[in-house]
Each structure stands twice: as C-alpha cells, then as structure tokens.
C-alpha positions as CSV (number, residue, x, y, z in Angstrom):
1,S,11.2,-2.9,20.4
2,K,13.0,-1.3,17.5
3,V,13.7,-3.2,14.3
4,E,16.6,-2.4,12.1
5,S,17.3,-3.9,8.7
6,Q,20.2,-5.3,6.7
7,K,19.4,-4.1,3.2
8,R,19.8,-6.1,0.0
9,P,18.7,-4.2,-3.1
10,N,16.3,-6.0,-5.3
11,D,16.5,-3.4,-8.1
12,E,18.3,-0.2,-8.8
13,S,15.5,2.0,-7.4
14,N,15.3,2.8,-3.8
15,G,11.9,4.4,-3.9
16,G,12.7,7.5,-1.9
17,D,10.2,6.6,0.7
18,G,12.4,6.7,3.8
19,T,13.6,3.2,3.3
20,G,17.2,4.0,2.6
21,K,19.5,6.0,0.4
22,K,21.0,5.0,-3.0
23,D,24.4,4.7,-1.4
24,G,23.1,1.8,0.7
25,S,22.8,3.5,4.0
26,K,19.9,2.8,6.3
27,G,16.7,4.8,6.0
28,I,15.5,7.3,8.6
29,G,12.2,8.0,10.2
30,I,10.1,11.0,9.0
31,D,9.2,13.6,11.6
32,A,5.7,14.7,10.7
33,S,6.2,18.0,12.6
34,K,8.9,19.0,10.1
35,L,6.8,18.2,7.0
36,V,6.3,21.3,4.8
37,L,4.1,21.6,1.8
38,S,7.0,22.5,-0.6
39,Q,8.5,19.1,0.0
40,V,5.4,17.2,-1.0
41,P,4.5,17.4,-4.7
42,Y,0.9,16.3,-4.5
43,L,0.2,19.0,-1.9
44,Q,1.5,21.7,-4.3
45,E,-1.0,20.9,-7.1
46,G,-4.5,22.1,-7.4
47,P,-7.8,20.3,-6.8
48,P,-8.5,17.5,-6.2
49,S,-5.1,16.8,-4.8
50,T,-5.1,19.7,-2.4
51,P,-6.1,18.7,1.1
52,P,-8.7,20.7,3.1
53,A,-7.5,23.9,4.6
54,D,-7.4,22.5,8.1
55,L,-5.0,19.7,7.0
56,R,-2.7,22.0,5.1
57,E,-1.5,23.6,8.4
58,L,1.8,22.4,9.7
59,K,1.1,19.9,12.5
60,S,3.0,17.4,14.6
61,A,2.0,13.8,14.5
62,S,0.9,13.8,18.1
63,S,-1.7,16.5,17.3
64,W,-3.5,14.3,14.7
65,T,-5.4,12.3,17.3
66,D,-8.5,11.6,15.2
67,D,-8.0,8.8,12.6
68,R,-10.4,10.5,10.3
69,E,-7.8,13.3,9.8
70,W,-5.2,10.7,8.7
71,I,-7.7,9.0,6.4
72,R,-8.6,12.3,4.7
73,Y,-5.0,13.2,4.4
74,Q,-4.2,9.8,2.7
75,Q,-7.2,10.1,0.4
76,E,-6.0,13.3,-1.1
77,K,-2.8,11.7,-2.5
78,L,-2.7,11.0,-6.2
79,F,-0.7,8.3,-8.0
80,D,-1.1,8.5,-11.7
81,E,0.5,5.1,-12.2
82,Q,-2.5,3.4,-10.5
83,P,-5.5,3.3,-12.7
84,K,-9.0,4.0,-11.5
85,L,-11.1,1.0,-10.6
86,V,-14.1,2.4,-12.5
87,E,-11.9,2.2,-15.6
88,S,-10.6,-1.3,-14.9
89,L,-13.6,-3.3,-13.7
90,P,-17.1,-3.7,-14.9
91,P,-19.7,-1.7,-13.0
92,L,-21.9,-3.1,-10.2
93,N,-25.3,-1.8,-11.0
94,P,-28.2,-1.6,-8.5
95,N,-30.1,-4.6,-9.8
96,D,-27.1,-6.9,-10.3
97,E,-26.9,-10.1,-8.3
98,V,-23.6,-11.3,-6.8
99,D,-22.6,-14.2,-4.6
100,V,-20.4,-12.2,-2.2
101,L,-20.1,-8.5,-1.5
102,V,-16.6,-7.3,-0.5
103,A,-16.4,-4.0,1.4
104,G,-13.1,-2.2,0.9
105,V,-10.7,-1.9,-2.0
106,G,-7.3,-2.0,-0.3
107,P,-4.9,-4.9,-0.6
108,A,-7.1,-7.3,1.5
109,G,-10.3,-6.4,-0.5
110,L,-8.7,-6.7,-3.9
111,A,-6.9,-9.9,-3.0
112,L,-10.1,-11.5,-1.6
113,A,-12.2,-10.4,-4.6
114,G,-9.6,-11.9,-7.0
115,A,-9.3,-15.2,-5.1
116,L,-13.1,-15.6,-5.0
117,A,-13.5,-14.9,-8.7
118,K,-10.9,-17.5,-9.5
119,R,-13.1,-20.0,-7.7
120,G,-16.1,-19.1,-9.8
121,V,-17.7,-16.7,-7.3
122,N,-19.4,-13.6,-8.6
123,V,-18.2,-10.7,-6.5
124,G,-19.4,-7.2,-5.8
125,L,-16.6,-4.8,-4.8
126,V,-17.5,-1.6,-2.9
127,G,-15.3,1.2,-1.7
128,P,-13.8,4.6,-2.5
129,D,-11.8,4.6,-5.8
130,T,-8.5,5.6,-4.3
131,P,-4.9,4.4,-4.9
132,F,-2.7,2.4,-2.5
133,T,-0.9,5.1,-0.6
134,N,0.8,3.3,2.3
135,N,4.2,1.6,2.3
136,Y,4.0,-2.1,3.3
137,G,6.6,-4.4,4.8
138,V,6.1,-8.1,4.6
139,W,7.8,-11.4,5.4
140,L,9.4,-12.7,2.2
141,D,8.3,-16.4,2.7
142,E,4.6,-15.4,3.1
143,F,4.7,-13.3,-0.1
144,K,6.3,-16.1,-2.0
145,E,3.4,-18.4,-0.9
146,L,0.9,-15.8,-2.2
147,G,2.8,-15.5,-5.6
148,L,3.5,-11.9,-4.9
149,E,7.3,-11.9,-4.6
150,H,7.6,-10.0,-7.9
151,T,5.8,-7.0,-6.4
152,L,8.6,-6.3,-3.9
153,E,10.9,-3.3,-4.6
154,E,13.4,-4.1,-1.9
155,V,14.3,-7.4,-0.2
156,Y,16.1,-7.6,3.1
157,D,18.1,-10.7,4.1
158,D,17.3,-10.3,7.8
159,S,16.2,-8.0,10.5
160,L,17.9,-7.0,13.7
161,V,16.0,-6.6,16.9
162,V,17.4,-4.2,19.5
163,V,16.0,-5.3,22.9
164,D,18.1,-3.0,25.1
165,S,21.7,-1.8,25.4
166,A,22.8,-4.7,27.6
167,V,21.6,-7.4,25.2
168,G,22.4,-5.5,22.1
169,T,21.3,-6.4,18.6
170,Q,19.9,-9.8,17.8
171,P,19.1,-11.2,14.3
172,V,15.6,-12.5,13.7
173,G,16.6,-14.9,11.0
174,R,13.8,-14.2,8.6
175,A,13.9,-12.2,5.3
176,Y,11.4,-9.6,4.5
177,G,10.7,-7.0,1.8
178,R,9.3,-3.6,1.0
179,V,6.2,-3.8,-1.2
180,G,5.9,-1.7,-4.3
181,R,2.4,-0.3,-3.9
182,D,1.9,0.3,-7.6
183,L,3.1,-3.2,-8.4
184,L,1.0,-4.8,-5.7
185,R,-2.2,-3.0,-6.8
186,A,-1.6,-3.8,-10.5
187,E,-1.2,-7.5,-9.7
188,L,-4.2,-7.7,-7.4
189,L,-6.3,-5.8,-10.0
190,K,-5.1,-8.2,-12.7
191,R,-6.4,-11.1,-10.6
192,C,-9.7,-9.4,-10.3
193,Q,-9.9,-9.1,-14.1
194,A,-8.5,-12.5,-15.1
195,S,-11.4,-14.9,-14.6
196,P,-12.9,-15.6,-18.1
197,D,-14.2,-19.0,-17.0
198,G,-14.7,-18.2,-13.4
199,G,-16.6,-15.5,-11.5
200,K,-16.7,-11.8,-12.3
201,V,-15.7,-8.9,-10.1
202,R,-18.0,-5.9,-10.5
203,Y,-17.2,-2.6,-8.8
204,Y,-19.3,0.2,-7.2
205,P,-17.4,3.3,-6.0
C-alpha cells in the first residue's frame, strides 16, 4: 500500500531530502535512473568522497541488484557535521577486556552501546567509521518513549493510507516524524560518552 502524509513542520528547515517543499507541498519520490552527478555535491568532490568508477555510471534503481553496490554507494557519502567515532570515543585495543561486544555502529549499535554503558556494562563497539546516511521515519510515540523526540526535523500529525481507488484514503490515526540523521547520531554518541560512573564504550574501526 502507499502511504501519504499530512505535514506539520517542526522547524523552519525542510531538509531538501525529498520530504516536501518549503511551501508546504508534499514530497516526491526520487527516480534513481534520473540521478546525475552534477546534482549530488558529494559526488563532485575528490577522494575519498568519489565513488568507484563502476558506481559513477548512470544507472536505474532496478539495475542495482547486488546490495553490496548500495552499501558501497552509501559509504562514499560524507557529512562533515557528523564527527568521526575515532575522535569521539576511547579506542578499543587488542588486549582490552569488555563485557559485551557490539557489532555495527548504526542507530541500533550506538543506541545499544549507550544503553549498556548506562547500566555499568563495559562495551566494545566495532564497525566502519561512517556517518548516518539514510533518512529515517519513525512513529512519534515510540521516539518519545526513547527520549529522542528532539532529534526529529519534521513531525506529521497523521498518515493517510491509500488502499485502492474504491476505498479511497483512510487516516491511520498515529503521528510520526522524519529523523534528523545528524541530530540522532549526535544524541546516541552523547549517550555512549556520558557514563562517568557506569560502563565505558570503546571503539575499534
């Protein structure tokens, strides 16, 4: 089914990520087959932000059948607003002992590491030192329970589900939001750092 949104701005910025325009109109999908290098700043810069030659060719989304191509494409993106983990967390050295080893440094990995450290657990965090590159949509009530509501850049009062032309549009009755990836990463990283009396999170790239 297709989900449409009723938009309620949570701040003045609309992000420019296909979520809608500043005039309040609804966002549109992005056709990967029409993506050109001149429209994507991080693809215009030199190494290390330049993708491998085979990924710089114009491709349609359907031709990227191997997930590894998408992963490589995402890993080439740069977001200067997101600090490196090696600069933000103490190092995990070969002879260090930890209680738990967390594999992966995305939202789930950082959230788990921070929650464990708060409970006095010493954590080893392992994964490539790359920024959050995806756009995330979440249910508002769930993010409130996690104390992450302040990381939302847009909040939507409701969503509309289009089942078919005969039934038409039906409201879901549940608010959701678009996550600010820089804000989310900063908050989760802060939780990994803020455990003076608890456990410590050490990082190995």
